[in-house]
C-alpha positions in Angstrom: -74.9 94.4 0.4 -72.1 91.9 0.6 -71.3 89.7 -2.3 -73.1 86.4 -2.1 -71.0 84.7 -4.8 -67.3 84.4 -4.1 -64.8 84.8 -7.0 -61.5 83.2 -6.0 -58.6 84.3 -8.3 -56.3 81.3 -7.5 -56.2 77.9 -5.8 -55.2 79.2 -2.4 -58.1 81.6 -2.3 -60.5 78.8 -3.3 -59.1 76.6 -0.5 -59.3 79.4 2.0 -63.0 79.7 1.3 -63.5 76.0 1.7 -61.5 75.9 5.0 -63.6 78.6 6.5 -67.0 77.3 5.3 -69.4 76.2 8.0 -72.0 75.1 5.5 -71.7 73.2 2.2 -70.1 75.0 -0.7 -71.5 75.0 -4.3 -68.5 75.4 -6.6 -69.6 76.7 -10.0 -66.7 76.2 -12.4 -66.9 78.3 -15.6 -64.7 78.6 -18.6 -63.7 81.4 -21.0 -63.0 79.4 -24.2 -65.5 80.0 -27.0 -67.6 76.9 -26.6 -68.1 77.4 -22.9 -68.7 81.2 -22.8 -72.3 81.2 -24.0 -73.4 78.4 -21.6 -71.6 79.9 -18.7 -72.9 83.3 -19.3 -76.4 81.8 -19.4 -75.8 80.4 -15.9 -74.6 83.6 -14.3 -78.1 85.0 -13.2 -79.1 81.6 -11.9 -75.9 81.3 -9.8 -76.6 84.7 -8.2 -80.2 83.7 -7.6 -79.2 80.4 -5.9 -76.7 82.3 -3.7 -79.5 84.6 -2.6 -82.1 81.9 -2.2 -79.9 79.5 -0.2 -78.1 82.2 1.9 -77.2 80.7 5.3 -77.5 77.1 4.0 -74.9 77.3 1.3 -71.8 79.3 0.1 -71.5 79.8 -3.6 -68.1 80.0 -5.3 -67.7 80.9 -8.9 -64.3 79.6 -10.0 -62.6 80.1 -13.4 -61.2 76.7 -14.5 -58.0 78.3 -15.8 -57.3 80.3 -12.5 -58.2 77.4 -10.1 -56.7 74.3 -11.7 -56.1 72.5 -8.4 -59.8 72.3 -7.4 -60.6 71.4 -11.1 -58.3 68.3 -10.8 -59.3 67.5 -7.2 -63.0 67.4 -8.0 -62.7 65.9 -11.5 -64.2 68.8 -13.4 -63.9 68.1 -17.1 -66.0 70.9 -18.7 -67.8 74.1 -18.1 -70.2 74.9 -16.7 -69.9 72.4 -13.9 -71.3 72.3 -10.4 -69.7 70.5 -7.4 -71.4 70.5 -4.0 -68.6 70.3 -1.4 -69.1 69.5 2.3 -66.0 69.6 4.6 -63.7 69.4 1.6 -65.3 66.4 0.0 -67.5 66.4 -3.1 -71.0 65.1 -2.3 -72.6 65.7 -5.7 -71.7 67.0 -9.1 -73.3 68.0 -12.3 -72.1 69.5 -15.6 -73.6 71.4 -18.4 -76.2 74.2 -18.3 -79.1 73.6 -16.0 -82.5 75.2 -15.8 -83.3 77.0 -12.5 -85.7 74.2 -11.3 -83.1 71.5 -12.1 -80.4 73.3 -10.1 -82.7 73.8 -7.1 -83.7 70.1 -7.3 -80.1 69.1 -7.4 -79.3 71.3 -4.3 -82.4 70.3 -2.4 -81.6 66.6 -2.9 -78.1 67.0 -1.5 -78.4 69.6 1.2 
């Protein structure tokens, strides 16, 4: 089974994914500093679940804030975890902080 969550290792790879996307992209920005680790780790299963549930309607990208600073600046990400829904390179919705599964699905359904 192909990976449903993309893990770009640098800005160029993140931008490559965006350029080739024919559906909106959910960019999940995570951090590895102590205060962010627990919240981000809590979101991991939900991010995979969303990638499976919205397959064909959405591409999910899990980006490390430290490795992808360009998109962090471009989309105004200020903390982790953060979610940005991107359509044709433009942010159409954003949220930050841990979310319950129902809240994330409501967020996506409202903007897809």
